C-alpha distance (Angstrom), angle and dihedral (degrees) to the residues before:
residue distance angle dihedral
X1 . . .
X2 3.78 . .
X3 3.77 126.9 .
X4 3.80 92.8 -94.9
X5 3.80 113.9 145.2
X6 3.75 128.9 -155.0
X7 3.81 88.6 -110.3
X8 3.82 88.3 69.6
X9 3.78 92.1 59.5
X10 3.83 119.8 103.2
X11 3.83 91.4 -123.0
X12 3.82 134.7 20.1
X13 3.82 109.3 -72.2
X14 3.84 95.9 -107.6
X15 3.83 89.1 53.7
X16 3.81 90.9 48.7
X17 3.79 90.4 51.4
X18 3.79 90.4 48.2
X19 3.81 89.9 54.4
X20 3.81 92.6 49.9
X21 3.77 93.2 46.5
X22 3.81 90.3 47.6
X23 3.82 92.7 56.9
X24 3.84 96.4 37.4
X25 3.81 111.2 111.4
X26 3.80 90.2 -136.2
X27 3.76 142.5 -23.5
X28 3.84 118.4 -27.9
X29 3.76 136.5 -166.9
X30 3.77 125.4 -108.4
X31 3.79 87.0 -118.3
X32 3.82 91.6 58.2
X33 3.78 89.2 52.1
X34 3.79 91.5 47.7
X35 3.82 91.9 50.8
X36 3.85 91.7 47.2
X37 3.81 91.9 52.6
X38 3.82 95.9 34.1
X39 3.80 92.1 -127.0
X40 3.81 133.5 124.0
X41 3.80 117.0 -89.7
X42 3.85 94.9 -120.4
X43 3.83 88.4 59.7
X44 3.81 90.9 49.0
X45 3.82 91.1 48.3
X46 3.83 91.3 50.5
X47 3.84 90.3 50.2
X48 3.82 90.7 48.7
X49 3.79 88.9 54.2
X50 3.83 88.9 51.9
X51 3.81 89.6 51.0
X52 3.79 90.6 49.1
X53 3.77 91.5 50.4
X54 3.82 89.8 49.7
X55 3.82 92.6 51.9
X56 3.83 92.1 45.9
X57 3.83 95.7 47.7
X58 3.84 104.8 126.2
X59 3.83 90.8 -155.4
X60 3.82 92.0 58.7
X61 3.83 107.0 30.2
X62 3.77 114.2 -155.7
X63 3.77 128.8 -152.8
X64 3.76 94.0 -138.3
X65 3.80 137.0 57.1
X66 3.77 137.5 -160.0
X67 3.78 107.7 -117.0
X68 3.84 122.0 -158.5
X69 3.79 126.1 -165.6
X70 3.81 132.2 156.0
X71 3.80 93.4 -11.5
X72 3.79 93.6 -50.4
X73 3.83 131.5 108.0
X74 3.77 136.0 -156.4
X75 3.76 141.7 160.5
X76 3.80 118.2 -102.3
X77 3.76 135.3 173.3
X78 3.80 116.1 -93.6
X79 3.84 111.8 -93.3
X80 3.81 89.7 -124.8
X81 3.82 90.0 62.0
X82 3.83 92.5 56.3
X83 3.82 98.1 107.3
X84 3.82 91.6 47.1
X85 3.81 92.5 48.7
X86 3.82 91.7 47.6
X87 3.80 91.5 50.1
X88 3.82 93.6 45.7
X89 3.83 92.0 49.5
X90 3.79 92.9 42.2
X91 3.77 92.8 -119.5
X92 3.74 123.9 157.1
X93 3.78 115.6 -115.7
X94 3.78 111.5 -84.1
X95 3.79 108.2 -84.8
X96 3.74 115.9 -115.5
X97 3.77 116.2 -108.0
X98 3.79 121.2 -125.0
X99 3.78 121.0 -114.7
X100 3.84 88.3 -108.3
X101 3.82 90.3 53.4
X102 3.82 91.9 48.4
X103 3.83 91.1 48.3
X104 3.79 91.5 50.6
X105 3.79 93.2 45.6
X106 3.79 90.8 50.7
X107 3.79 92.5 51.2
X108 3.82 91.7 50.0
X109 3.79 95.3 42.6
X110 3.81 94.4 50.2
X111 3.81 98.3 37.6
X112 3.80 104.3 28.7
X113 2.91 131.5 -169.5
X114 3.82 88.3 47.5
X115 3.80 129.1 172.0
X116 3.82 128.2 -136.9
X117 3.85 92.2 -113.6
X118 3.84 90.4 50.5
X119 3.79 91.8 50.0
X120 3.84 90.6 48.3
X121 3.81 91.5 48.9
X122 3.83 91.9 53.4
X123 3.82 95.3 44.1
X124 3.76 94.7 39.8
X125 3.82 92.8 -136.9
X126 3.82 137.8 76.8
X127 3.82 110.4 -81.9
X128 3.83 99.8 -167.2
X129 3.80 95.9 115.8
X130 3.80 96.8 42.6
X131 3.82 92.7 47.7
X132 3.83 90.7 50.8
X133 3.79 89.9 48.7
X134 3.82 93.2 49.6
X135 3.81 90.8 47.4
X136 3.81 91.1 51.5
X137 3.82 90.2 49.1
X138 3.82 89.7 51.6
X139 3.79 93.0 -123.0
X140 3.82 94.4 120.6
X141 3.79 133.6 27.3
X142 3.78 140.2 -162.2
X143 3.79 111.7 -111.3
X144 3.79 103.8 175.3
X145 3.78 139.7 -65.0
X146 3.81 131.9 -64.5
X147 3.79 119.1 -114.0
X148 3.81 90.8 -123.1
X149 3.83 132.3 103.4
X150 3.80 110.1 -60.8
X151 3.83 90.2 16.4
X152 3.82 94.6 -117.8
X153 3.80 119.3 -154.2
X154 3.81 116.7 -95.9
X155 3.82 118.4 -134.6
X156 3.79 132.2 -160.7
X157 3.77 131.9 175.6
X158 3.82 120.3 -100.3
X159 3.77 137.6 -133.7
X160 3.82 86.7 -98.8
X161 3.84 87.1 60.8
X162 3.79 89.1 56.6
X163 3.80 91.1 47.1
X164 3.82 92.7 47.8
X165 3.80 91.3 55.4
X166 3.86 96.4 36.9
X167 3.82 95.5 -112.5
X168 3.78 129.0 141.4
X169 3.81 94.1 -161.1
X170 3.81 141.3 -1.4
X171 3.82 87.9 -104.2
X172 3.82 87.6 75.0
X173 3.82 91.2 65.0
X174 3.78 112.7 107.7
X175 3.79 114.2 -107.8
X176 3.79 114.5 -84.6
X177 3.82 89.3 -122.3
X178 3.81 90.7 55.8
X179 3.78 91.4 50.7
X180 3.81 92.6 49.2
X181 3.80 91.5 48.0
X182 3.83 91.6 49.9
X183 3.80 91.3 49.1
X184 3.79 91.9 48.9
X185 3.78 91.3 48.6
X186 3.83 92.0 49.5
X187 3.79 90.3 51.1
X188 3.82 90.8 48.1
X189 3.78 91.4 -118.0
X190 3.80 128.1 131.7
X191 3.78 116.6 -93.5
X192 3.82 113.1 -86.2
X193 3.76 118.7 -99.4
X194 3.83 116.4 -116.8
X195 3.81 88.4 -102.8
X196 3.83 90.7 54.9
X197 3.80 91.9 46.6
X198 3.80 93.3 54.2
């Protein structure tokens, strides 16, 4: 990289990043942004945090958010604007997901990357159909193969998964322990022991 500084940019660095993310065809890495602007990645990361803070400022609500997943970032519409965006684009309301789909998504989101055999072992049933459905909806993706016998496919959730549930990153998911406790309480059962929650 050259000795360019952010003061040589045509706009403040957060605004330059916003422009690049706006025109990007999808999610990009911080490194890609750093190369494009000829600046060090820590400086890009700091500016992205500024942009995030700006979008999340409750005194000046923004219609967009910075979404992060698997080391990549992109701009998305704010979850609160979902109904307006759907109406404007003429989209049908997001279809409800089946219990099987939600179970499978939860397993993948909390344990990613997850394999088909692992998902089946947790659910106790074959997940072929639900995995195909989630792939077709773009909520999960194949990211390689495990280095185990049979080399099963590894799955992770996608940016569309985050958008579907109104999240900007996987860090916003409630803790697995909290989810297990809530499910146990709803079922009128005692909270799981640490061994059961593992």
